[in-house]
C-alpha positions as CSV (number, residue, x, y, z in Angstrom):
1,X,11.1,-36.2,-17.3
2,X,13.2,-33.5,-15.7
3,X,11.0,-30.6,-16.9
4,X,7.8,-29.5,-15.1
5,X,5.5,-26.6,-16.0
6,X,2.6,-24.7,-14.6
7,X,0.4,-22.4,-16.7
8,X,-2.3,-20.0,-15.6
9,X,-4.9,-17.8,-17.2
10,X,-6.9,-15.4,-15.1
11,X,-8.8,-12.2,-14.9
12,X,-8.4,-10.0,-11.8
13,X,-11.7,-8.4,-12.3
14,X,-14.2,-6.7,-10.0
15,X,-17.4,-4.6,-10.2
16,X,-18.8,-2.7,-7.3
17,X,-20.2,0.6,-6.2
18,X,-21.1,2.7,-3.2
19,X,-23.3,5.5,-2.2
20,X,-23.9,7.7,0.8
21,X,-24.3,11.3,2.1
22,X,-21.8,14.0,2.6
23,X,-22.2,17.1,4.8
24,X,-20.1,20.2,4.4
25,X,-19.8,22.5,7.3
26,X,-18.3,25.9,8.1
27,X,-15.5,26.3,10.6
28,X,-18.2,26.9,13.3
29,X,-19.9,23.6,12.5
30,X,-22.9,25.1,10.7
31,X,-24.1,23.2,7.6
32,X,-23.9,25.1,4.3
33,X,-24.2,22.2,1.8
34,X,-25.5,18.6,1.7
35,X,-24.4,16.1,-1.0
36,X,-25.5,12.7,-2.2
37,X,-22.8,10.5,-3.6
38,X,-23.0,7.5,-6.0
39,X,-19.9,5.8,-7.3
40,X,-19.0,2.9,-9.6
41,X,-15.7,1.1,-9.7
42,X,-14.8,-1.3,-12.5
43,X,-11.7,-3.3,-13.3
44,X,-10.8,-6.0,-15.8
45,X,-7.3,-7.6,-15.6
46,X,-6.7,-10.5,-17.9
47,X,-3.3,-12.1,-17.4
48,X,-1.3,-15.2,-18.3
49,X,1.8,-16.8,-16.8
50,X,3.9,-19.9,-17.3
51,X,6.4,-21.3,-14.8
52,X,9.1,-23.9,-15.8
53,X,11.2,-26.0,-13.4
54,X,14.2,-27.9,-14.7
55,X,16.1,-30.5,-12.6
56,X,18.8,-32.0,-14.8
57,X,20.2,-33.7,-11.7
58,X,19.5,-34.2,-8.1
59,X,21.8,-31.3,-7.1
60,X,20.8,-28.8,-9.8
61,X,17.6,-26.8,-10.2
62,X,16.5,-24.1,-12.6
63,X,13.3,-22.0,-12.7
64,X,11.9,-19.7,-15.3
65,X,8.8,-17.6,-14.8
66,X,7.1,-15.4,-17.4
67,X,4.0,-13.3,-16.8
68,X,2.0,-10.8,-18.9
69,X,-1.2,-8.9,-18.0
70,X,-3.3,-5.9,-18.8
71,X,-5.6,-3.9,-16.6
72,X,-8.5,-1.6,-17.5
73,X,-9.7,0.5,-14.6
74,X,-12.6,2.9,-14.6
75,X,-14.0,4.9,-11.7
76,X,-16.9,7.3,-11.7
77,X,-18.1,9.5,-8.8
78,X,-21.3,11.6,-9.0
79,X,-22.3,14.2,-6.4
80,X,-25.7,15.9,-6.3
81,X,-25.4,19.1,-4.3
82,X,-28.0,21.1,-2.3
83,X,-27.2,24.4,-0.8
84,X,-28.3,25.1,2.8
85,X,-29.1,28.7,3.9
86,X,-29.0,31.9,2.0
87,X,-26.1,33.1,0.0
88,X,-23.7,35.5,1.7
89,X,-22.0,38.3,-0.2
90,X,-18.2,38.4,0.4
91,X,-18.3,35.7,3.2
92,X,-15.4,35.8,5.7
93,X,-12.8,33.1,6.0
94,X,-14.4,29.9,7.3
95,X,-17.8,30.8,6.0
96,X,-19.0,29.2,2.7
97,X,-21.9,29.4,0.3
98,X,-23.5,26.2,-0.8
99,X,-24.2,25.6,-4.5
100,X,-27.0,23.7,-6.0
101,X,-25.9,21.4,-8.9
102,X,-23.8,18.3,-9.5
103,X,-20.2,17.1,-10.0
104,X,-18.8,14.2,-12.0
105,X,-15.4,12.8,-11.6
106,X,-14.0,10.1,-13.9
107,X,-10.8,8.2,-13.8
108,X,-9.5,5.7,-16.4
109,X,-6.3,3.7,-16.7
110,X,-5.2,1.2,-19.4
111,X,-2.0,-0.5,-18.5
112,X,0.1,-3.5,-19.4
113,X,2.8,-5.2,-17.4
114,X,5.3,-7.9,-18.2
115,X,7.7,-9.8,-16.0
116,X,10.3,-12.5,-16.5
117,X,12.5,-13.9,-13.8
118,X,14.6,-17.0,-13.3
119,X,17.2,-18.7,-11.1
120,X,19.7,-21.6,-11.4
121,X,21.3,-23.3,-8.4
122,X,24.1,-25.8,-8.6
123,X,27.2,-27.1,-6.7
124,X,30.2,-24.8,-6.7
125,X,33.5,-25.3,-4.9
126,X,32.6,-26.3,-1.3
127,X,29.0,-25.0,-1.4
128,X,26.2,-24.1,-3.7
129,X,25.9,-21.1,-6.1
130,X,22.6,-19.6,-7.1
131,X,22.2,-17.1,-10.0
132,X,19.1,-15.0,-10.1
133,X,17.7,-12.6,-12.7
134,X,14.5,-10.5,-12.8
135,X,13.0,-7.9,-15.1
136,X,9.6,-6.1,-14.9
137,X,8.2,-3.3,-17.0
138,X,4.8,-1.5,-16.9
139,X,3.2,1.1,-19.2
140,X,0.3,3.1,-17.7
141,X,-1.6,5.8,-19.5
142,X,-4.0,7.5,-17.1
143,X,-6.7,10.2,-17.5
144,X,-8.7,12.1,-14.9
145,X,-11.6,14.4,-15.7
146,X,-13.8,16.7,-13.6
147,X,-17.1,18.3,-14.5
148,X,-19.0,20.8,-12.4
149,X,-22.5,22.1,-13.2
150,X,-25.0,24.4,-11.6
151,X,-28.7,23.6,-11.0
152,X,-29.5,24.5,-14.6
153,X,-26.7,22.3,-16.0
154,X,-24.5,25.2,-17.0
155,X,-20.9,24.2,-16.8
156,X,-18.9,25.8,-14.0
157,X,-15.7,23.8,-14.5
158,X,-14.4,21.2,-16.9
159,X,-10.8,20.1,-16.3
160,X,-8.6,17.2,-17.3
161,X,-5.3,15.8,-16.1
162,X,-3.5,13.3,-18.3
163,X,-0.4,11.4,-17.5
164,X,1.6,8.4,-18.8
165,X,4.0,6.4,-16.7
166,X,6.6,3.9,-18.0
167,X,8.4,2.1,-15.2
168,X,10.6,-0.9,-14.8
169,X,13.1,-2.8,-12.7
170,X,16.0,-5.1,-13.6
171,X,17.9,-7.1,-11.0
172,X,20.8,-9.6,-11.2
173,X,21.9,-11.4,-8.0
174,X,24.1,-14.2,-6.9
175,X,24.1,-16.2,-3.7
176,X,26.9,-18.5,-2.6
177,X,26.2,-20.7,0.4
178,X,28.5,-23.1,2.2
179,X,28.8,-24.9,5.6
180,X,32.2,-24.7,7.4
181,X,31.2,-27.2,10.1
182,X,28.0,-28.9,11.1
183,X,25.6,-26.3,12.5
184,X,27.6,-23.4,10.9
185,X,26.3,-22.0,7.7
186,X,27.5,-19.0,5.6
187,X,26.0,-17.1,2.7
188,X,27.6,-14.3,0.6
189,X,25.2,-12.4,-1.7
190,X,25.8,-9.7,-4.3
191,X,23.0,-7.8,-6.0
192,X,22.8,-5.1,-8.7
193,X,19.6,-3.3,-9.7
194,X,18.4,-0.6,-12.1
195,X,15.0,1.1,-11.6
196,X,13.4,3.7,-13.8
197,X,10.3,5.8,-14.1
198,X,9.5,8.0,-17.1
199,X,6.5,10.4,-16.6
200,X,4.6,12.8,-18.9
201,X,1.7,14.9,-17.8
202,X,-0.6,17.6,-19.1
203,X,-3.3,19.7,-17.5
204,X,-6.2,21.0,-19.6
205,X,-8.9,23.5,-18.7
206,X,-11.7,23.2,-21.2
207,X,-13.5,26.5,-20.1
208,X,-10.3,28.6,-19.7
209,X,-7.5,27.5,-22.0
210,X,-5.2,30.1,-20.4
211,X,-4.9,27.8,-17.4
212,X,-3.6,24.9,-19.6
213,X,-0.1,23.6,-18.9
214,X,2.1,22.3,-21.7
215,X,3.3,18.7,-21.8
216,X,5.8,18.2,-19.0
217,X,8.1,15.3,-18.5
218,X,10.3,13.8,-15.8
219,X,12.6,10.8,-15.5
220,X,13.7,9.2,-12.3
221,X,16.2,6.3,-12.2
222,X,18.4,4.5,-9.7
223,X,21.4,2.2,-10.0
224,X,21.8,0.2,-6.8
225,X,24.3,-2.4,-5.6
226,X,24.4,-4.2,-2.3
227,X,26.3,-7.1,-0.7
228,X,25.7,-9.2,2.4
229,X,27.6,-11.8,4.4
230,X,25.3,-13.9,6.6
231,X,26.3,-16.5,9.2
232,X,24.0,-18.9,11.0
233,X,25.3,-20.9,13.9
234,X,23.7,-23.5,16.2
235,X,25.0,-22.6,19.7
236,X,23.3,-25.5,21.5
237,X,20.3,-27.7,21.3
238,X,18.1,-24.8,22.3
239,X,19.9,-21.7,20.9
240,X,20.5,-20.6,17.3
241,X,22.0,-17.3,16.3
242,X,22.2,-15.5,13.0
243,X,24.0,-12.3,11.9
244,X,24.2,-10.4,8.6
245,X,26.3,-7.4,7.7
246,X,26.3,-5.5,4.5
247,X,26.0,-2.2,2.7
248,X,24.0,-0.6,-0.1
249,X,25.2,1.9,-2.7
250,X,22.7,3.9,-4.6
251,X,23.0,6.4,-7.4
252,X,19.7,8.3,-7.8
253,X,19.0,10.6,-10.7
254,X,16.0,12.8,-10.7
255,X,15.7,15.2,-13.6
256,X,19.2,16.6,-14.1
257,X,20.2,16.0,-10.5
258,X,22.3,13.0,-9.4
259,X,22.9,12.0,-5.8
260,X,24.8,9.0,-4.4
261,X,24.3,7.3,-1.0
262,X,26.2,4.5,0.8
263,X,24.3,3.0,3.8
264,X,25.2,0.1,6.1
265,X,22.6,-2.6,6.6
266,X,22.3,-5.8,8.6
267,X,20.8,-7.6,11.5
268,X,21.5,-10.0,14.4
269,X,18.9,-12.5,15.6
270,X,18.6,-15.3,18.1
271,X,16.2,-18.2,18.5
272,X,15.5,-20.0,21.8
273,X,13.5,-23.3,21.8
274,X,13.3,-24.5,25.5
275,X,11.0,-27.3,24.4
276,X,9.1,-28.7,21.4
277,X,6.1,-26.4,21.9
278,X,7.8,-23.1,22.6
279,X,9.8,-20.8,20.3
280,X,11.2,-17.4,21.2
281,X,12.8,-15.2,18.5
282,X,14.5,-11.9,18.8
283,X,15.9,-9.7,16.1
284,X,17.7,-6.3,15.9
285,X,18.0,-4.8,12.4
286,X,19.3,-1.8,10.5
287,X,16.9,-1.1,7.7
288,X,17.0,1.2,4.6
289,X,13.8,1.8,2.9
290,X,13.2,2.0,-0.9
291,X,11.8,5.2,-2.4
292,X,8.5,5.1,-4.3
293,X,9.5,6.9,-7.5
294,X,5.9,8.2,-7.8
295,X,6.5,10.4,-4.8
296,X,8.8,12.6,-7.0
297,X,6.0,13.3,-9.4
298,X,3.9,16.4,-9.4
299,X,0.1,15.9,-9.5
300,X,-3.0,17.9,-9.8
301,X,-6.1,17.5,-7.7
302,X,-9.1,18.2,-9.9
303,X,-12.0,17.7,-7.5
304,X,-10.7,17.9,-3.9
305,X,-9.7,21.6,-3.8
306,X,-6.7,21.0,-1.5
307,X,-3.8,22.3,-3.5
308,X,-1.6,20.5,-6.0
309,X,1.6,18.5,-5.3
310,X,4.9,19.6,-6.6
311,X,8.2,17.8,-7.3
312,X,10.8,17.6,-4.5
313,X,14.1,16.3,-5.8
314,X,15.6,16.3,-2.3
315,X,13.6,13.3,-1.1
316,X,15.6,10.5,0.5
317,X,14.6,7.0,1.7
318,X,13.7,6.3,5.3
319,X,16.3,4.5,7.6
320,X,15.5,2.8,10.8
321,X,16.8,0.8,13.7
322,X,14.2,-2.0,14.3
323,X,13.8,-4.6,17.1
324,X,11.3,-7.4,17.5
325,X,10.4,-10.2,19.8
326,X,8.2,-13.1,18.8
327,X,6.8,-15.9,20.9
328,X,5.1,-19.0,19.4
329,X,3.5,-21.4,21.8
330,X,1.5,-24.6,20.9
331,X,-0.7,-26.5,23.5
332,X,-2.2,-29.9,23.8
333,X,-5.0,-30.4,21.3
334,X,-3.4,-28.2,18.7
335,X,-4.3,-24.8,20.3
336,X,-1.7,-22.1,19.6
337,X,-0.8,-18.6,20.7
338,X,1.5,-16.2,18.9
339,X,2.7,-12.8,20.2
340,X,4.8,-10.2,18.4
341,X,6.2,-6.9,19.8
342,X,8.3,-4.6,17.6
343,X,9.6,-1.1,17.7
344,X,11.7,1.1,15.5
345,X,13.4,4.5,15.5
346,X,13.0,6.0,12.1
347,X,15.1,8.7,10.4
348,X,14.1,10.8,7.4
349,X,10.4,9.9,7.7
350,X,8.6,10.3,4.3
351,X,5.5,12.4,4.5
352,X,3.7,15.4,2.9
353,X,5.7,18.6,3.6
354,X,5.3,22.3,2.7
355,X,7.3,23.5,-0.4
356,X,8.0,27.0,-1.6
357,X,8.4,26.9,-5.4
358,X,9.6,29.9,-7.3
359,X,7.4,31.3,-10.1
360,X,9.3,32.5,-13.2
361,X,8.4,34.9,-16.0
362,X,9.2,34.3,-19.7
363,X,12.7,35.8,-19.2
364,X,13.5,33.5,-16.3
365,X,13.1,36.0,-13.5
366,X,11.5,35.1,-10.2
367,X,8.2,36.9,-9.9
368,X,6.6,35.1,-7.0
369,X,6.3,32.0,-4.9
370,X,3.9,29.1,-5.1
371,X,3.2,27.9,-1.6
372,X,2.5,24.3,-2.5
373,X,3.2,20.9,-1.1
374,X,5.2,17.7,-1.9
375,X,6.5,14.5,-0.6
376,X,9.5,15.0,1.6
377,X,11.3,14.1,4.8
378,X,10.2,15.3,8.2
379,X,12.9,14.2,10.6
380,X,12.9,11.3,13.1
381,X,10.3,9.5,15.1
382,X,9.4,6.3,16.9
383,X,6.9,3.6,16.0
384,X,5.8,0.4,17.8
385,X,3.2,-2.3,17.6
386,X,2.0,-5.4,19.5
387,X,-0.1,-8.2,18.1
388,X,-1.6,-11.4,19.4
389,X,-2.8,-14.3,17.3
390,X,-4.6,-17.4,18.6
391,X,-5.9,-20.7,17.3
392,X,-8.5,-22.9,19.1
393,X,-9.1,-26.4,17.9
394,X,-12.5,-28.0,18.7
395,X,-11.3,-31.6,18.9
396,X,-10.5,-31.9,22.6
397,X,-13.4,-29.6,23.5
398,X,-16.0,-32.1,22.1
399,X,-16.4,-29.9,18.9
400,X,-14.7,-32.1,16.3
401,X,-13.8,-30.4,13.1
402,X,-14.1,-26.9,14.4
403,X,-11.3,-24.3,14.3
404,X,-11.3,-20.6,15.5
405,X,-8.5,-18.3,14.6
406,X,-8.4,-14.7,15.9
407,X,-5.9,-11.9,16.0
408,X,-5.8,-8.4,17.4
409,X,-3.1,-5.7,17.2
410,X,-2.3,-2.1,18.2
411,X,0.0,0.4,16.8
412,X,1.7,3.5,18.3
413,X,4.0,6.2,16.9
414,X,5.4,9.7,17.7
415,X,6.8,12.3,15.4
416,X,7.0,16.1,15.3
417,X,4.6,17.8,12.9
418,X,6.7,19.9,10.5
419,X,4.0,22.6,10.4
420,X,2.9,23.0,14.0
421,X,5.9,21.7,15.8
422,X,3.6,19.5,18.0
423,X,4.0,15.8,18.7
424,X,1.6,13.6,16.7
425,X,1.2,10.1,15.4
426,X,2.7,9.1,12.0
427,X,0.3,10.1,9.2
428,X,-2.2,7.3,8.7
429,X,-0.9,5.2,11.5
430,X,-2.7,1.9,11.9
431,X,-4.1,2.2,15.5
432,X,-5.7,-1.2,15.7
433,X,-7.0,-4.1,13.7
434,X,-8.6,-7.4,14.5
435,X,-9.8,-10.4,12.6
436,X,-11.7,-13.6,13.2
437,X,-11.9,-16.8,11.1
438,X,-14.2,-19.7,12.0
439,X,-14.3,-23.0,10.1
440,X,-16.3,-26.2,10.8
441,X,-15.5,-29.4,8.8
442,X,-18.6,-31.4,9.6
443,X,-17.5,-34.9,10.7
444,X,-18.5,-37.8,8.4
445,X,-19.2,-35.5,5.5
446,X,-17.5,-33.6,2.7
447,X,-19.1,-30.4,3.9
448,X,-17.6,-27.4,5.7
449,X,-18.9,-24.0,6.6
450,X,-17.6,-20.9,8.4
451,X,-17.2,-17.1,8.5
452,X,-14.5,-14.4,8.3
453,X,-14.5,-10.9,9.7
454,X,-11.9,-8.2,9.7
455,X,-11.8,-4.5,10.7
456,X,-9.3,-1.8,11.5
457,X,-8.9,1.8,12.8
458,X,-6.4,4.3,11.3
459,X,-5.2,7.5,12.7
460,X,-5.4,10.9,11.0
461,X,-3.7,11.9,7.8
462,X,-1.7,15.1,8.2
463,X,-1.2,17.2,5.1
464,X,-0.2,20.8,4.7
465,X,-3.7,21.8,3.4
466,X,-5.8,19.4,5.4
467,X,-6.2,16.9,8.3
468,X,-8.4,13.9,7.6
469,X,-9.5,10.7,9.3
470,X,-10.6,7.5,7.6
471,X,-12.1,4.3,9.0
472,X,-14.3,1.3,8.1
473,X,-17.4,0.0,9.9
474,X,-18.4,-2.6,10.9
475,X,-15.7,-4.3,8.7
476,X,-15.3,-6.8,5.9
477,X,-17.4,-9.9,6.5
478,X,-18.0,-13.2,4.7
479,X,-19.8,-16.5,5.2
480,X,-19.1,-19.6,3.2
481,X,-20.1,-23.2,2.6
482,X,-17.8,-25.7,0.9
483,X,-18.1,-29.2,-0.6
484,X,-14.7,-30.9,-0.8
485,X,-15.7,-33.5,-3.3
486,X,-18.6,-32.6,-5.6
487,X,-18.3,-34.6,-8.8
488,X,-14.6,-34.8,-8.0
489,X,-14.1,-31.1,-7.5
490,X,-14.0,-28.7,-4.5
491,X,-16.8,-26.2,-4.7
492,X,-16.9,-23.2,-2.4
493,X,-19.8,-20.6,-2.3
494,X,-19.2,-17.4,-0.4
495,X,-21.3,-14.4,0.4
496,X,-19.3,-11.2,1.1
497,X,-20.7,-8.2,2.8
498,X,-23.6,-10.1,4.3
499,X,-23.7,-7.2,6.8
500,X,-23.3,-4.0,4.8
501,X,-20.0,-2.3,5.3
502,X,-19.4,1.4,5.3
503,X,-16.5,3.8,5.3
504,X,-16.2,7.2,7.0
505,X,-14.0,10.1,6.0
506,X,-13.9,13.3,8.0
507,X,-11.8,16.2,6.7
508,X,-10.8,19.6,7.8
509,X,-9.6,21.7,4.9
510,X,-7.8,25.0,5.6
511,X,-8.0,28.3,3.7
512,X,-4.3,28.0,2.7
513,X,-1.3,26.0,3.8
514,X,-1.5,25.4,7.5
515,X,2.0,26.9,8.2
516,X,1.2,30.2,6.6
517,X,-0.1,33.2,8.6
518,X,-3.8,33.7,8.6
519,X,-4.6,30.0,7.7
520,X,-7.9,28.9,9.4
521,X,-10.3,26.1,8.8
522,X,-12.1,26.8,5.5
523,X,-14.6,23.9,5.7
524,X,-15.3,20.6,7.3
525,X,-16.4,17.5,5.3
526,X,-18.2,14.5,6.8
527,X,-18.5,11.7,4.2
528,X,-20.3,8.4,4.7
529,X,-20.1,5.5,2.1
530,X,-22.2,2.3,2.1
531,X,-20.9,-0.6,0.0
532,X,-24.0,-2.7,-0.4
533,X,-24.0,-6.5,-0.3
534,X,-24.5,-9.3,-0.4
535,X,-21.9,-10.1,-3.0
536,X,-21.9,-13.8,-4.1
537,X,-18.7,-15.6,-5.1
538,X,-18.3,-19.2,-6.5
539,X,-15.0,-21.0,-6.5
540,X,-14.5,-24.3,-8.3
541,X,-11.1,-26.1,-8.2
542,X,-9.6,-29.4,-8.9
543,X,-6.2,-31.2,-9.2
544,X,-5.7,-33.4,-12.2
């Protein structure tokens, strides 16, 4: 009748591993240690969901969605170390001694997550009213362990960092839409939200209990409200304009500190369609970012030796002025070309920053300073990107059933480094990426085949204790063959990583925080990881 449902059971599971060499160098480039890495990464994620749609009449619709899932994640990394060269007594800064032995890092997480959301839309006054509700909650206990042994399997280090995170979000929203005249539409929306994160952590040193930290806890919460008035108007047969104005109010509580913010938001956009095959869209927008509550949390690095991360209660969300231009063009035969250019001026950029944290004695007196790091704001900067996407159909080229889609993009940015004062890219800026998908539906058959390829290049990550660079080569790749009607079902067989993919990480770690006097390069790491294929995958689907 007027009730429809969809139900799903699934398991977001994967099993894979990697291996490869790592070379550690002194500041002058000389090798002092070679390492061999082997890693395993396992995940199981059973989940279930049900979606209900109720249409009591032609002008009323209600939806209810319920989802629950669990995730069990395990990662293990093993390093086998070989020292290069003779040991040096009291080596100077930038010179290291290699150590024969092995390291083991283990990470485990067991979480559950539940979500319920719904909406109901119906006629109201001269328009339509939509009521929306959403609630999500997640519980995540996490444990990280690190073991270090010498060549005779004597323990050098055994540490553990445990943390439990409980987080959730509740949203209520209403949207009222009406049309004042043909081609003139209005919408008024009001939204309220509550977000929270409760965090407990504990550090344990099995060999030296004096280093243990007691159980620490932190709560972060936000009450947020926003309202928008949006107007869409058709100016002519070719031009359409839209404008939205609104504001956001936020009350953010971190620990015992509460801060309030009121920020304007909105946009103006215009669409120009000179003919049926061309569409030009422009948009100028004031954006306010949302904070990741996890950025407030202190963390401990067990195996990377780069300094721990402290809590920074003064973190604020990014704000930006953003503009974009999009061009969509279709050609005879179904060929298409899309282009997008966008740029933004960003305020209060979120990045890793130096922090000076006071150290207290038992009586509450300051006895020193911990020169650590945290997530904070580093000022303003500029960011831009350009991207092209194209589609070529084979029909009018004498290649019936063939389609080739490709895309390529570049990113640019500029910000002042808070440590050196020099101009650099945003940390981890996506410099370029490109992808290619090919598909051939063989005429007169139910068969199709094709391939997919994607790769990217990222810029350096800038942190107070290190500078690193990560990239992937040659990229993710896949071939497939598909039968669209095998015993009434669609069957697709894929082979991922037919060409083995690898990842590179190059790091420069400093003797202390880069902004402190006397800080020089302590060591250089060059990591190479190979994720071996081929990886087969079988998909079977049908509609009943």
